[in-house]
C-alpha positions as CSV (number, residue, x, y, z in Angstrom):
1,M,1.9,-0.8,-17.3
2,S,0.6,2.4,-19.1
3,K,3.1,5.4,-19.6
4,E,0.7,7.4,-17.4
5,F,0.4,4.9,-14.6
6,K,4.4,4.5,-14.8
7,K,4.7,8.3,-14.4
8,Y,2.2,8.2,-11.6
9,Y,4.3,5.4,-9.9
10,Q,7.4,7.5,-9.8
11,H,5.4,10.3,-8.1
12,Y,4.2,7.9,-5.8
13,L,7.6,6.6,-5.0
14,T,8.7,10.3,-4.0
15,L,6.1,10.1,-1.3
16,H,7.5,7.0,-0.1
17,Q,11.2,7.7,0.5
18,S,11.6,6.7,4.2
19,V,12.3,3.1,4.5
20,W,10.1,3.0,7.5
21,N,7.2,4.2,5.7
22,R,7.8,1.6,3.0
23,R,8.1,-1.1,5.8
24,L,4.9,-0.1,7.3
25,H,3.2,-0.2,3.9
26,A,4.5,-3.9,3.4
27,V,3.1,-4.7,6.9
28,G,-0.2,-3.3,5.9
29,Q,-0.2,-5.4,2.7
30,V,0.7,-8.7,4.8
31,A,-2.1,-7.8,7.1
32,T,-4.5,-7.3,4.0
33,I,-3.4,-10.6,2.4
34,L,-3.9,-12.5,5.8
35,F,-7.1,-10.7,6.6
36,T,-8.5,-11.8,3.2
37,A,-7.3,-15.3,3.6
38,F,-9.0,-15.6,6.9
39,I,-12.2,-14.2,5.6
40,I,-12.4,-16.5,2.8
41,Y,-11.4,-19.5,4.7
42,K,-14.2,-18.6,7.3
43,G,-16.6,-17.7,4.6
44,Y,-17.5,-14.2,6.0
45,W,-18.0,-12.9,2.6
46,L,-19.3,-9.4,3.6
47,F,-16.2,-8.6,5.5
48,L,-14.3,-8.7,2.1
49,L,-15.4,-5.3,1.6
50,A,-13.3,-4.2,4.4
51,A,-10.1,-5.8,2.9
52,P,-8.8,-2.7,0.7
53,F,-8.8,-0.5,3.9
54,I,-6.7,-2.8,6.1
55,V,-3.6,-1.1,5.0
56,Y,-4.5,2.4,5.7
57,P,-3.7,2.6,9.5
58,F,-0.2,1.2,8.7
59,A,0.4,3.4,5.6
60,W,-1.0,6.6,7.0
61,T,1.1,6.2,10.2
62,G,4.1,5.9,8.0
63,H,3.1,9.1,6.2
64,F,2.4,11.1,9.2
65,Y,5.3,10.3,11.3
66,F,8.0,9.3,9.0
67,E,7.3,11.3,5.6
68,K,5.4,14.1,7.0
69,N,3.3,14.3,3.9
70,K,-0.1,13.5,2.6
71,P,-0.9,9.9,1.4
72,A,-1.6,9.6,-2.3
73,A,-4.9,7.9,-1.5
74,W,-6.3,11.2,-0.6
75,S,-6.0,12.5,-4.2
76,K,-6.0,9.5,-6.5
77,P,-7.2,6.4,-4.4
78,L,-7.6,3.8,-6.9
79,W,-4.1,4.7,-8.6
80,A,-2.5,4.9,-4.9
81,K,-4.1,1.3,-4.2
82,A,-2.6,0.0,-7.5
83,C,0.9,1.6,-6.6
84,D,0.6,0.1,-3.1
85,W,0.9,-3.5,-4.7
86,V,3.3,-2.6,-7.3
87,M,5.6,-1.0,-4.6
88,F,5.0,-4.0,-2.4
89,K,6.2,-6.1,-5.3
90,D,9.2,-4.1,-5.8
91,W,9.9,-4.1,-2.1
92,L,9.7,-7.9,-2.0
93,T,11.9,-8.4,-5.2
94,G,14.6,-5.9,-3.9
95,K,14.0,-3.2,-6.4
96,I,13.5,-0.6,-3.7
97,E,15.2,-0.6,-0.3
98,R,13.7,-2.5,2.3
């Protein structure tokens, strides 16, 4: 992880202080994994284009209702997407509160 990305990830975590927001992000990540697995299993390859967007209804609900802030994806979408996965890993491993 680059120094710049680590710094951004720390900022990203400040936007995700609510445990409920993090839980909704985790649900969205699991939904993304299940959706992707289903699409691959069925061979509906074109629908893989939708996979990166599956998390958003879950994540944005957490931001609007629990955090009362703007999602990071609005300013740096690719970095925010990478941070989603890092936060999910940290959430699973107990590095951040579940």
